[in-house]
All heavy atoms as TSV, in Angstrom:
chain	resi	resn	atom	element	x	y	z
A	1	MET	N	N	103.730	105.480	110.252
A	1	MET	CA	C	104.931	105.594	111.032
A	1	MET	C	C	104.499	105.951	112.588
A	1	MET	O	O	103.611	106.652	112.772
A	1	MET	CB	C	105.863	106.679	110.663
A	1	MET	CG	C	106.616	106.451	109.369
A	1	MET	SD	S	107.863	105.212	109.543
A	1	MET	CE	C	107.623	104.223	108.122
A	2	SER	N	N	105.310	105.410	113.436
A	2	SER	CA	C	105.008	105.687	114.873
A	2	SER	C	C	105.628	107.202	115.228
A	2	SER	O	O	106.494	107.672	114.414
A	2	SER	CB	C	105.766	104.714	115.778
A	2	SER	OG	O	105.271	103.428	115.531
A	3	PRO	N	N	105.095	107.755	116.318
A	3	PRO	CA	C	105.635	109.084	116.616
A	3	PRO	C	C	107.042	108.976	116.871
A	3	PRO	O	O	107.526	107.914	117.527
A	3	PRO	CB	C	104.819	109.303	117.939
A	3	PRO	CG	C	103.569	108.568	117.856
A	3	PRO	CD	C	103.924	107.330	117.166
A	4	GLY	N	N	107.846	109.890	116.414
A	4	GLY	CA	C	109.284	109.917	116.707
A	4	GLY	C	C	110.128	109.036	115.661
A	4	GLY	O	O	111.318	108.956	115.673
A	5	VAL	N	N	109.422	108.429	114.660
A	5	VAL	CA	C	110.077	107.577	113.610
A	5	VAL	C	C	110.022	108.371	112.386
A	5	VAL	O	O	108.924	108.742	111.886
A	5	VAL	CB	C	109.367	106.220	113.505
A	5	VAL	CG1	C	110.073	105.428	112.370
A	5	VAL	CG2	C	109.562	105.444	114.882
A	6	PHE	N	N	111.130	108.577	111.693
A	6	PHE	CA	C	111.158	109.318	110.492
A	6	PHE	C	C	111.272	108.428	109.330
A	6	PHE	O	O	112.093	107.383	109.451
A	6	PHE	CB	C	112.242	110.212	110.422
A	6	PHE	CG	C	112.196	111.478	111.297
A	6	PHE	CD1	C	112.363	111.377	112.688
A	6	PHE	CD2	C	111.750	112.691	110.744
A	6	PHE	CE1	C	112.169	112.463	113.528
A	6	PHE	CE2	C	111.537	113.789	111.573
A	6	PHE	CZ	C	111.760	113.716	112.947
A	7	TYR	N	N	110.717	108.755	108.154
A	7	TYR	CA	C	110.751	107.971	106.880
A	7	TYR	C	C	111.589	108.971	105.893
A	7	TYR	O	O	111.137	110.046	105.750
A	7	TYR	CB	C	109.499	107.568	106.334
A	7	TYR	CG	C	109.539	107.135	104.994
A	7	TYR	CD1	C	109.791	105.766	104.604
A	7	TYR	CD2	C	109.256	107.953	103.890
A	7	TYR	CE1	C	109.768	105.343	103.336
A	7	TYR	CE2	C	109.176	107.520	102.564
A	7	TYR	CZ	C	109.574	106.171	102.355
A	7	TYR	OH	O	109.512	105.698	100.986
A	8	ILE	N	N	112.598	108.303	105.347
A	8	ILE	CA	C	113.426	109.181	104.416
A	8	ILE	C	C	113.584	108.404	103.056
A	8	ILE	O	O	114.129	107.319	103.026
A	8	ILE	CB	C	114.758	109.607	104.910
A	8	ILE	CG1	C	114.687	110.351	106.171
A	8	ILE	CG2	C	115.660	110.302	103.935
A	8	ILE	CD1	C	115.995	110.685	106.891
A	9	ASP	N	N	112.980	108.844	101.994
A	9	ASP	CA	C	113.094	108.288	100.713
A	9	ASP	C	C	114.308	108.913	100.001
A	9	ASP	O	O	114.289	110.041	99.527
A	9	ASP	CB	C	111.799	108.608	99.888
A	9	ASP	CG	C	111.751	107.892	98.559
A	9	ASP	OD1	O	112.893	107.351	98.114
A	9	ASP	OD2	O	110.705	107.837	97.956
A	10	LEU	N	N	115.359	108.056	99.973
A	10	LEU	CA	C	116.645	108.543	99.397
A	10	LEU	C	C	116.607	108.797	97.871
A	10	LEU	O	O	117.546	109.490	97.341
A	10	LEU	CB	C	117.774	107.519	99.731
A	10	LEU	CG	C	118.108	107.454	101.232
A	10	LEU	CD1	C	119.126	106.404	101.432
A	10	LEU	CD2	C	118.561	108.873	101.761
A	11	ASP	N	N	115.599	108.316	97.276
A	11	ASP	CA	C	115.448	108.574	95.884
A	11	ASP	C	C	114.820	109.922	95.521
A	11	ASP	O	O	114.822	110.450	94.401
A	11	ASP	CB	C	114.496	107.470	95.238
A	11	ASP	CG	C	114.583	107.435	93.663
A	11	ASP	OD1	O	115.702	107.756	93.112
A	11	ASP	OD2	O	113.579	107.177	92.993
A	12	ARG	N	N	114.254	110.580	96.616
A	12	ARG	CA	C	113.571	111.827	96.355
A	12	ARG	C	C	114.159	113.015	97.002
A	12	ARG	O	O	113.919	114.214	96.680
A	12	ARG	CB	C	112.088	111.749	96.911
A	12	ARG	CG	C	111.201	110.691	96.176
A	12	ARG	CD	C	110.090	110.301	96.998
A	12	ARG	NE	N	108.885	110.761	96.338
A	12	ARG	CZ	C	107.713	110.843	96.897
A	12	ARG	NH1	N	107.572	110.498	98.128
A	12	ARG	NH2	N	106.675	111.150	96.147
A	13	ILE	N	N	115.091	112.846	97.997
A	13	ILE	CA	C	115.634	114.029	98.705
A	13	ILE	C	C	116.941	114.506	98.012
A	13	ILE	O	O	117.527	113.706	97.286
A	13	ILE	CB	C	115.786	113.738	100.177
A	13	ILE	CG1	C	116.975	112.708	100.380
A	13	ILE	CG2	C	114.559	113.287	100.937
A	13	ILE	CD1	C	117.419	112.593	101.911
A	14	THR	N	N	117.353	115.635	98.430
A	14	THR	CA	C	118.621	116.123	98.089
A	14	THR	C	C	119.437	116.245	99.235
A	14	THR	O	O	119.126	116.151	100.393
A	14	THR	CB	C	118.506	117.540	97.339
A	14	THR	OG1	O	117.990	118.455	98.303
A	14	THR	CG2	C	117.564	117.469	96.202
A	15	ASP	N	N	120.763	116.611	98.920
A	15	ASP	CA	C	121.753	116.895	100.124
A	15	ASP	C	C	121.171	117.952	101.022
A	15	ASP	O	O	121.276	117.903	102.230
A	15	ASP	CB	C	123.108	117.121	99.585
A	15	ASP	CG	C	123.796	115.928	99.035
A	15	ASP	OD1	O	123.552	114.842	99.575
A	15	ASP	OD2	O	124.612	116.103	98.125
A	16	ALA	N	N	120.604	118.991	100.313
A	16	ALA	CA	C	120.037	120.150	101.091
A	16	ALA	C	C	118.952	119.743	101.933
A	16	ALA	O	O	118.857	120.125	103.075
A	16	ALA	CB	C	119.812	121.251	100.150
A	17	ASP	N	N	118.052	118.879	101.428
A	17	ASP	CA	C	116.910	118.371	102.202
A	17	ASP	C	C	117.478	117.661	103.540
A	17	ASP	O	O	116.907	117.814	104.525
A	17	ASP	CB	C	116.072	117.469	101.403
A	17	ASP	CG	C	115.350	118.085	100.221
A	17	ASP	OD1	O	115.096	119.365	100.271
A	17	ASP	OD2	O	115.143	117.339	99.266
A	18	PHE	N	N	118.416	116.781	103.270
A	18	PHE	CA	C	118.998	116.019	104.368
A	18	PHE	C	C	119.604	116.905	105.529
A	18	PHE	O	O	119.277	116.721	106.566
A	18	PHE	CB	C	119.885	114.916	103.928
A	18	PHE	CG	C	120.420	114.115	105.104
A	18	PHE	CD1	C	119.634	113.056	105.480
A	18	PHE	CD2	C	121.602	114.261	105.653
A	18	PHE	CE1	C	120.002	112.288	106.580
A	18	PHE	CE2	C	122.053	113.460	106.605
A	18	PHE	CZ	C	121.224	112.479	107.153
A	19	SER	N	N	120.307	117.856	104.971
A	19	SER	CA	C	121.068	118.753	105.911
A	19	SER	C	C	119.877	119.555	106.736
A	19	SER	O	O	120.163	119.705	107.832
A	19	SER	CB	C	121.841	119.751	105.194
A	19	SER	OG	O	122.972	119.065	104.620
A	20	ALA	N	N	118.851	119.846	106.087
A	20	ALA	CA	C	117.817	120.624	106.794
A	20	ALA	C	C	117.030	119.871	107.919
A	20	ALA	O	O	116.741	120.412	108.917
A	20	ALA	CB	C	116.775	121.148	105.736
A	21	VAL	N	N	116.957	118.568	107.657
A	21	VAL	CA	C	116.206	117.700	108.518
A	21	VAL	C	C	117.102	117.019	109.640
A	21	VAL	O	O	116.684	116.558	110.625
A	21	VAL	CB	C	115.334	116.632	107.879
A	21	VAL	CG1	C	116.152	115.537	107.378
A	21	VAL	CG2	C	114.225	116.107	108.705
A	22	LEU	N	N	118.452	117.089	109.384
A	22	LEU	CA	C	119.316	116.420	110.315
A	22	LEU	C	C	119.222	116.801	111.861
A	22	LEU	O	O	119.209	115.885	112.669
A	22	LEU	CB	C	120.841	116.664	109.791
A	22	LEU	CG	C	121.865	115.856	110.487
A	22	LEU	CD1	C	121.773	114.491	110.401
A	22	LEU	CD2	C	123.273	116.300	109.883
A	23	PRO	N	N	119.003	118.034	112.172
A	23	PRO	CA	C	118.854	118.325	113.482
A	23	PRO	C	C	117.626	117.596	114.196
A	23	PRO	O	O	117.767	117.168	115.360
A	23	PRO	CB	C	118.651	119.889	113.579
A	23	PRO	CG	C	119.296	120.349	112.388
A	23	PRO	CD	C	119.091	119.231	111.349
A	24	ARG	N	N	116.629	117.380	113.448
A	24	ARG	CA	C	115.416	116.636	113.906
A	24	ARG	C	C	115.723	115.209	114.033
A	24	ARG	O	O	115.124	114.430	114.774
A	24	ARG	CB	C	114.242	116.896	113.035
A	24	ARG	CG	C	113.752	118.288	113.155
A	24	ARG	CD	C	112.625	118.757	112.261
A	24	ARG	NE	N	111.445	117.724	112.473
A	24	ARG	CZ	C	110.537	117.570	111.562
A	24	ARG	NH1	N	110.531	118.147	110.470
A	24	ARG	NH2	N	109.455	116.770	111.849
A	25	LEU	N	N	116.573	114.590	113.179
A	25	LEU	CA	C	116.869	113.271	113.124
A	25	LEU	C	C	117.639	112.811	114.374
A	25	LEU	O	O	117.760	111.683	114.802
A	25	LEU	CB	C	117.652	112.810	111.903
A	25	LEU	CG	C	116.900	113.043	110.529
A	25	LEU	CD1	C	117.815	112.593	109.395
A	25	LEU	CD2	C	115.590	112.203	110.613
A	26	THR	N	N	118.400	113.811	114.902
A	26	THR	CA	C	119.225	113.416	116.127
A	26	THR	C	C	118.405	113.013	117.374
A	26	THR	O	O	118.979	112.292	118.212
A	26	THR	CB	C	120.200	114.608	116.489
A	26	THR	OG1	O	119.432	115.722	116.762
A	26	THR	CG2	C	121.163	114.891	115.272
A	27	THR	N	N	117.133	113.398	117.317
A	27	THR	CA	C	116.280	113.032	118.451
A	27	THR	C	C	115.336	111.949	118.046
A	27	THR	O	O	114.463	111.655	118.908
A	27	THR	CB	C	115.573	114.273	118.956
A	27	THR	OG1	O	114.780	114.901	117.932
A	27	THR	CG2	C	116.532	115.323	119.444
A	28	ALA	N	N	115.330	111.429	116.960
A	28	ALA	CA	C	114.376	110.485	116.410
A	28	ALA	C	C	114.520	109.092	117.190
A	28	ALA	O	O	115.598	108.748	117.677
A	28	ALA	CB	C	114.707	110.113	114.965
A	29	ARG	N	N	113.402	108.537	117.416
A	29	ARG	CA	C	113.358	107.166	118.038
A	29	ARG	C	C	113.815	106.086	117.013
A	29	ARG	O	O	114.310	105.006	117.406
A	29	ARG	CB	C	111.990	106.808	118.524
A	29	ARG	CG	C	111.607	107.554	119.783
A	29	ARG	CD	C	110.194	107.194	120.334
A	29	ARG	NE	N	110.075	105.741	120.363
A	29	ARG	CZ	C	109.072	105.146	119.909
A	29	ARG	NH1	N	108.038	105.710	119.440
A	29	ARG	NH2	N	108.935	103.746	119.920
A	30	GLY	N	N	113.593	106.484	115.792
A	30	GLY	CA	C	114.006	105.516	114.668
A	30	GLY	C	C	114.011	106.295	113.375
A	30	GLY	O	O	113.322	107.325	113.181
A	31	ILE	N	N	114.696	105.727	112.362
A	31	ILE	CA	C	114.814	106.361	111.064
A	31	ILE	C	C	114.631	105.133	110.080
A	31	ILE	O	O	115.334	104.246	110.113
A	31	ILE	CB	C	116.066	107.125	110.780
A	31	ILE	CG1	C	116.245	108.191	111.837
A	31	ILE	CG2	C	116.041	107.748	109.380
A	31	ILE	CD1	C	117.686	108.725	111.776
A	32	VAL	N	N	113.757	105.220	109.068
A	32	VAL	CA	C	113.650	104.321	108.000
A	32	VAL	C	C	114.235	105.064	106.761
A	32	VAL	O	O	113.706	105.959	106.351
A	32	VAL	CB	C	112.185	103.932	107.681
A	32	VAL	CG1	C	112.102	103.035	106.510
A	32	VAL	CG2	C	111.548	103.325	109.014
A	33	PHE	N	N	115.267	104.420	106.160
A	33	PHE	CA	C	115.821	104.851	104.849
A	33	PHE	C	C	115.317	104.016	103.890
A	33	PHE	O	O	115.676	102.727	103.683
A	33	PHE	CB	C	117.415	104.840	104.942
A	33	PHE	CG	C	117.990	105.816	105.923
A	33	PHE	CD1	C	118.456	105.450	107.144
A	33	PHE	CD2	C	118.113	107.187	105.602
A	33	PHE	CE1	C	119.049	106.314	108.105
A	33	PHE	CE2	C	118.690	108.079	106.435
A	33	PHE	CZ	C	119.142	107.668	107.713
A	34	ASP	N	N	114.554	104.543	102.958
A	34	ASP	CA	C	114.032	103.858	101.784
A	34	ASP	C	C	115.036	103.879	100.514
A	34	ASP	O	O	115.283	105.026	100.080
A	34	ASP	CB	C	112.749	104.401	101.364
A	34	ASP	CG	C	112.015	103.676	100.282
A	34	ASP	OD1	O	112.662	102.879	99.612
A	34	ASP	OD2	O	110.784	103.848	100.101
A	35	MET	N	N	115.672	102.821	100.319
A	35	MET	CA	C	116.691	102.797	99.232
A	35	MET	C	C	116.149	101.909	98.060
A	35	MET	O	O	117.023	101.378	97.303
A	35	MET	CB	C	118.008	102.153	99.707
A	35	MET	CG	C	118.589	103.047	100.836
A	35	MET	SD	S	120.206	102.562	101.443
A	35	MET	CE	C	121.160	102.957	100.020
A	36	ARG	N	N	114.907	101.794	97.865
A	36	ARG	CA	C	114.439	101.055	96.826
A	36	ARG	C	C	114.614	101.475	95.392
A	36	ARG	O	O	114.764	100.836	94.512
A	36	ARG	CB	C	112.835	100.801	96.999
A	36	ARG	CG	C	112.526	99.895	98.136
A	36	ARG	CD	C	111.140	99.685	98.270
A	36	ARG	NE	N	110.550	100.949	98.752
A	36	ARG	CZ	C	109.220	101.156	98.895
A	36	ARG	NH1	N	108.311	100.136	98.520
A	36	ARG	NH2	N	108.735	102.262	99.327
A	37	GLY	N	N	114.745	102.886	95.352
A	37	GLY	CA	C	115.027	103.554	94.091
A	37	GLY	C	C	116.481	103.567	93.824
A	37	GLY	O	O	117.281	102.692	94.395
A	38	TYR	N	N	116.918	104.477	92.950
A	38	TYR	CA	C	118.448	104.565	92.708
A	38	TYR	C	C	118.727	105.991	93.018
A	38	TYR	O	O	118.581	106.933	92.240
A	38	TYR	CB	C	118.787	104.293	91.273
A	38	TYR	CG	C	120.237	104.170	91.066
A	38	TYR	CD1	C	120.996	103.164	91.436
A	38	TYR	CD2	C	120.951	105.228	90.507
A	38	TYR	CE1	C	122.390	103.044	91.347
A	38	TYR	CE2	C	122.325	105.241	90.249
A	38	TYR	CZ	C	123.050	104.117	90.795
A	38	TYR	OH	O	124.326	104.112	90.564
A	39	PRO	N	N	119.241	106.335	94.273
A	39	PRO	CA	C	119.394	107.687	94.656
A	39	PRO	C	C	120.420	108.427	93.830
A	39	PRO	O	O	121.552	107.964	93.598
A	39	PRO	CB	C	120.009	107.646	96.183
A	39	PRO	CG	C	119.582	106.259	96.607
A	39	PRO	CD	C	119.508	105.338	95.262
A	40	ARG	N	N	120.034	109.581	93.133
A	40	ARG	CA	C	120.808	110.311	92.214
A	40	ARG	C	C	121.023	111.711	92.741
A	40	ARG	O	O	121.935	112.297	92.291
A	40	ARG	CB	C	120.198	110.393	90.906
A	40	ARG	CG	C	120.051	109.014	90.208
A	40	ARG	CD	C	119.221	109.159	88.788
A	40	ARG	NE	N	117.923	109.443	89.063
A	40	ARG	CZ	C	116.855	108.651	89.403
A	40	ARG	NH1	N	117.199	107.343	89.483
A	40	ARG	NH2	N	115.706	109.051	89.561
A	41	GLN	N	N	120.238	112.137	93.585
A	41	GLN	CA	C	120.280	113.620	94.052
A	41	GLN	C	C	120.918	113.727	95.460
A	41	GLN	O	O	121.117	114.896	95.920
A	41	GLN	CB	C	118.911	114.208	94.124
A	41	GLN	CG	C	118.180	114.090	92.860
A	41	GLN	CD	C	116.773	114.686	93.040
A	41	GLN	OE1	O	116.665	115.890	92.966
A	41	GLN	NE2	N	115.777	113.847	93.313
A	42	VAL	N	N	121.357	112.674	96.023
A	42	VAL	CA	C	121.845	112.727	97.468
A	42	VAL	C	C	123.082	111.878	97.602
A	42	VAL	O	O	123.244	110.914	96.966
A	42	VAL	CB	C	120.788	112.297	98.515
A	42	VAL	CG1	C	120.413	110.811	98.372
A	42	VAL	CG2	C	121.162	112.616	99.882
A	43	ASN	N	N	124.021	112.320	98.479
A	43	ASN	CA	C	125.223	111.558	98.679
A	43	ASN	C	C	125.029	110.533	99.723
A	43	ASN	O	O	125.017	110.897	100.940
A	43	ASN	CB	C	126.401	112.527	99.026
A	43	ASN	CG	C	127.687	111.886	99.261
A	43	ASN	OD1	O	127.806	110.671	99.398
A	43	ASN	ND2	N	128.713	112.674	99.280
A	44	THR	N	N	124.605	109.377	99.387
A	44	THR	CA	C	124.297	108.317	100.351
A	44	THR	C	C	125.479	108.014	101.217
A	44	THR	O	O	125.267	107.692	102.401
A	44	THR	CB	C	123.730	107.045	99.669
A	44	THR	OG1	O	124.702	106.563	98.697
A	44	THR	CG2	C	122.371	107.320	99.053
A	45	ALA	N	N	126.613	108.052	100.753
A	45	ALA	CA	C	127.859	107.737	101.602
A	45	ALA	C	C	127.985	108.738	102.757
A	45	ALA	O	O	128.275	108.423	103.930
A	45	ALA	CB	C	129.108	107.747	100.702
A	46	ALA	N	N	127.719	110.073	102.464
A	46	ALA	CA	C	127.719	111.068	103.532
A	46	ALA	C	C	126.653	110.852	104.516
A	46	ALA	O	O	126.929	111.094	105.668
A	46	ALA	CB	C	127.593	112.420	102.777
A	47	ILE	N	N	125.444	110.414	104.087
A	47	ILE	CA	C	124.366	110.103	104.962
A	47	ILE	C	C	124.746	108.917	105.905
A	47	ILE	O	O	124.524	109.112	107.148
A	47	ILE	CB	C	123.042	109.831	104.201
A	47	ILE	CG1	C	122.506	111.221	103.573
A	47	ILE	CG2	C	121.999	109.257	105.157
A	47	ILE	CD1	C	121.289	110.931	102.697
A	48	LEU	N	N	125.265	107.843	105.347
A	48	LEU	CA	C	125.683	106.743	106.138
A	48	LEU	C	C	126.709	107.128	107.103
A	48	LEU	O	O	126.826	106.517	108.254
A	48	LEU	CB	C	126.152	105.609	105.242
A	48	LEU	CG	C	125.014	104.993	104.327
A	48	LEU	CD1	C	125.613	104.000	103.327
A	48	LEU	CD2	C	123.820	104.344	105.163
A	49	ALA	N	N	127.644	107.998	106.735
A	49	ALA	CA	C	128.678	108.427	107.707
A	49	ALA	C	C	128.072	109.067	108.961
A	49	ALA	O	O	128.868	108.947	109.957
A	49	ALA	CB	C	129.579	109.502	106.942
A	50	HIS	N	N	126.844	109.557	108.932
A	50	HIS	CA	C	126.267	110.106	110.162
A	50	HIS	C	C	125.793	109.028	111.085
A	50	HIS	O	O	125.475	109.323	112.379
A	50	HIS	CB	C	125.091	110.982	109.803
A	50	HIS	CG	C	125.396	112.262	109.224
A	50	HIS	ND1	N	125.869	113.354	110.005
A	50	HIS	CD2	C	125.427	112.705	107.942
A	50	HIS	CE1	C	126.125	114.368	109.167
A	50	HIS	NE2	N	125.846	113.987	107.945
A	51	LEU	N	N	125.794	107.800	110.590
A	51	LEU	CA	C	125.248	106.657	111.442
A	51	LEU	C	C	126.174	105.878	112.218
A	51	LEU	O	O	125.875	105.071	113.083
A	51	LEU	CB	C	124.412	105.685	110.518
A	51	LEU	CG	C	123.266	106.391	109.637
A	51	LEU	CD1	C	122.707	105.267	108.780
A	51	LEU	CD2	C	122.336	107.001	110.544
A	52	THR	N	N	127.526	106.108	111.953
A	52	THR	CA	C	128.603	105.320	112.599
A	52	THR	C	C	129.814	106.046	112.633
A	52	THR	O	O	130.046	107.003	111.846
A	52	THR	CB	C	128.756	103.915	111.806
A	52	THR	OG1	O	129.757	103.249	112.567
A	52	THR	CG2	C	129.251	104.185	110.468
A	53	ASP	N	N	130.730	105.757	113.546
A	53	ASP	CA	C	132.059	106.386	113.643
A	53	ASP	C	C	133.081	105.428	113.078
A	53	ASP	O	O	134.346	105.680	113.255
A	53	ASP	CB	C	132.303	106.842	115.080
A	53	ASP	CG	C	132.185	105.793	116.092
A	53	ASP	OD1	O	131.878	104.623	115.697
A	53	ASP	OD2	O	132.454	106.056	117.229
A	54	THR	N	N	132.713	104.290	112.535
A	54	THR	CA	C	133.734	103.322	111.961
A	54	THR	C	C	133.552	103.258	110.452
A	54	THR	O	O	132.478	103.786	109.935
A	54	THR	CB	C	133.534	101.934	112.520
A	54	THR	OG1	O	132.244	101.426	112.229
A	54	THR	CG2	C	133.728	101.901	114.077
A	55	THR	N	N	134.478	102.698	109.849
A	55	THR	CA	C	134.478	102.530	108.354
A	55	THR	C	C	133.367	101.510	107.965
A	55	THR	O	O	133.208	100.510	108.529
A	55	THR	CB	C	135.859	102.116	107.847
A	55	THR	OG1	O	136.782	103.008	108.267
A	55	THR	CG2	C	135.901	102.099	106.248
A	56	ILE	N	N	132.554	101.923	106.918
A	56	ILE	CA	C	131.564	100.998	106.508
A	56	ILE	C	C	132.141	100.423	105.095
A	56	ILE	O	O	132.608	101.118	104.318
A	56	ILE	CB	C	130.266	101.789	106.156
A	56	ILE	CG1	C	129.736	102.318	107.462
A	56	ILE	CG2	C	129.282	100.814	105.466
A	56	ILE	CD1	C	128.409	103.220	107.164
A	57	HIS	N	N	131.974	99.011	105.037
A	57	HIS	CA	C	132.413	98.410	103.824
A	57	HIS	C	C	131.193	97.875	103.107
A	57	HIS	O	O	130.313	97.285	103.732
A	57	HIS	CB	C	133.366	97.283	104.092
A	57	HIS	CG	C	134.662	97.663	104.849
A	57	HIS	ND1	N	135.635	98.169	104.140
A	57	HIS	CD2	C	134.939	97.732	106.200
A	57	HIS	CE1	C	136.608	98.477	104.976
A	57	HIS	NE2	N	136.238	98.154	106.168
A	58	SER	N	N	131.130	98.000	101.805
A	58	SER	CA	C	130.088	97.496	101.055
A	58	SER	C	C	130.427	96.022	100.609
A	58	SER	O	O	131.504	95.574	100.807
A	58	SER	CB	C	129.872	98.289	99.718
A	58	SER	OG	O	130.946	98.092	98.888
A	59	ALA	N	N	129.431	95.323	100.089
A	59	ALA	CA	C	129.620	94.013	99.577
A	59	ALA	C	C	130.719	94.045	98.409
A	59	ALA	O	O	130.821	95.095	97.756
A	59	ALA	CB	C	128.310	93.442	99.009
A	60	ARG	N	N	131.393	92.934	98.279
A	60	ARG	CA	C	132.344	92.961	97.104
A	60	ARG	C	C	131.607	92.447	95.878
A	60	ARG	O	O	130.887	91.428	95.835
A	60	ARG	CB	C	133.489	91.931	97.494
A	60	ARG	CG	C	134.453	92.570	98.531
A	60	ARG	CD	C	135.516	91.528	98.736
A	60	ARG	NE	N	136.544	92.292	99.425
A	60	ARG	CZ	C	137.836	92.115	99.163
A	60	ARG	NH1	N	138.177	91.346	98.296
A	60	ARG	NH2	N	138.687	92.851	99.963
A	61	PHE	N	N	131.742	93.236	94.865
A	61	PHE	CA	C	131.093	92.898	93.581
A	61	PHE	C	C	132.175	92.544	92.663
A	61	PHE	O	O	132.766	93.327	92.025
A	61	PHE	CB	C	130.320	94.094	93.055
A	61	PHE	CG	C	129.100	94.517	93.887
A	61	PHE	CD1	C	129.309	95.471	94.829
A	61	PHE	CD2	C	127.923	93.759	93.837
A	61	PHE	CE1	C	128.238	95.826	95.612
A	61	PHE	CE2	C	126.882	94.162	94.674
A	61	PHE	CZ	C	126.978	95.133	95.565
A	62	GLU	N	N	132.524	91.273	92.724
A	62	GLU	CA	C	133.569	90.685	91.927
A	62	GLU	C	C	133.034	90.040	90.639
A	62	GLU	O	O	132.085	89.321	90.640
A	62	GLU	CB	C	134.455	89.757	92.783
A	62	GLU	CG	C	135.205	90.415	93.951
A	62	GLU	CD	C	135.965	89.497	94.778
A	62	GLU	OE1	O	136.306	88.339	94.258
A	62	GLU	OE2	O	136.401	89.923	95.802
A	63	VAL	N	N	133.783	90.257	89.489
A	63	VAL	CA	C	133.384	89.578	88.201
A	63	VAL	C	C	134.624	88.724	87.864
A	63	VAL	O	O	135.758	89.297	87.804
A	63	VAL	CB	C	133.155	90.806	87.169
A	63	VAL	CG1	C	132.823	90.110	85.851
A	63	VAL	CG2	C	131.972	91.564	87.683
A	64	PRO	N	N	134.419	87.646	87.582
A	64	PRO	CA	C	135.559	86.728	87.077
A	64	PRO	C	C	136.059	87.148	85.841
A	64	PRO	O	O	135.377	87.691	84.874
A	64	PRO	CB	C	134.844	85.325	87.028
A	64	PRO	CG	C	133.458	85.520	86.915
A	64	PRO	CD	C	133.137	86.776	87.522
A	65	LEU	N	N	137.441	87.079	85.683
A	65	LEU	CA	C	138.023	87.433	84.442
A	65	LEU	C	C	138.491	86.122	83.798
A	65	LEU	O	O	139.295	85.394	84.383
A	65	LEU	CB	C	139.265	88.283	84.676
A	65	LEU	CG	C	140.121	88.653	83.470
A	65	LEU	CD1	C	139.222	89.471	82.433
A	65	LEU	CD2	C	141.361	89.477	83.936
A	66	VAL	N	N	137.972	85.756	82.587
A	66	VAL	CA	C	138.272	84.588	81.981
A	66	VAL	C	C	139.253	84.875	80.896
A	66	VAL	O	O	139.075	85.703	79.958
A	66	VAL	CB	C	136.929	83.923	81.355
A	66	VAL	CG1	C	137.252	82.669	80.554
A	66	VAL	CG2	C	135.905	83.805	82.410
A	67	ALA	N	N	140.392	84.150	80.945
A	67	ALA	CA	C	141.530	84.388	79.880
A	67	ALA	C	C	141.661	83.091	79.096
A	67	ALA	O	O	141.750	81.968	79.679
A	67	ALA	CB	C	142.761	84.683	80.559
A	68	LEU	N	N	141.540	83.178	77.727
A	68	LEU	CA	C	141.608	82.088	76.960
A	68	LEU	C	C	142.936	81.875	76.262
A	68	LEU	O	O	143.525	82.912	75.883
A	68	LEU	CB	C	140.524	82.044	75.786
A	68	LEU	CG	C	139.075	82.087	76.208
A	68	LEU	CD1	C	138.201	82.289	75.037
A	68	LEU	CD2	C	138.756	80.827	76.903
A	69	ARG	N	N	143.602	80.784	76.331
A	69	ARG	CA	C	144.888	80.617	75.632
A	69	ARG	C	C	144.587	79.741	74.400
A	69	ARG	O	O	144.052	78.639	74.435
A	69	ARG	CB	C	145.836	79.879	76.519
A	69	ARG	CG	C	146.365	80.682	77.706
A	69	ARG	CD	C	147.334	79.924	78.435
A	69	ARG	NE	N	148.645	80.091	77.731
A	69	ARG	CZ	C	149.735	79.512	78.081
A	69	ARG	NH1	N	149.747	78.720	79.180
A	69	ARG	NH2	N	150.845	79.638	77.347
A	70	ILE	N	N	144.879	80.397	73.372
A	70	ILE	CA	C	144.714	79.667	72.036
A	70	ILE	C	C	146.043	79.238	71.528
A	70	ILE	O	O	147.016	80.033	71.349
A	70	ILE	CB	C	144.059	80.580	71.022
A	70	ILE	CG1	C	142.658	81.053	71.517
A	70	ILE	CG2	C	143.917	79.994	69.727
A	70	ILE	CD1	C	142.065	81.983	70.605
A	71	ALA	N	N	146.243	77.903	71.376
A	71	ALA	CA	C	147.611	77.366	71.003
A	71	ALA	C	C	147.669	77.246	69.475
A	71	ALA	O	O	146.830	77.192	68.742
A	71	ALA	CB	C	147.799	76.024	71.622
């Protein structure tokens, strides 16, 4: 990483870890959020809320519903 760029592995940190480092992140030149794992210990929505002041929408995960009519 370059100086001033932070790497955060969301699969390994907790909410307390993020809160502790947040003051340092406010002066970061860049932040890399590693989301390759499945974050279980941290509230990712709360972290993302720190990055914008508008509503964030996720992709729509729609599953077709197939209805069969048997005559």
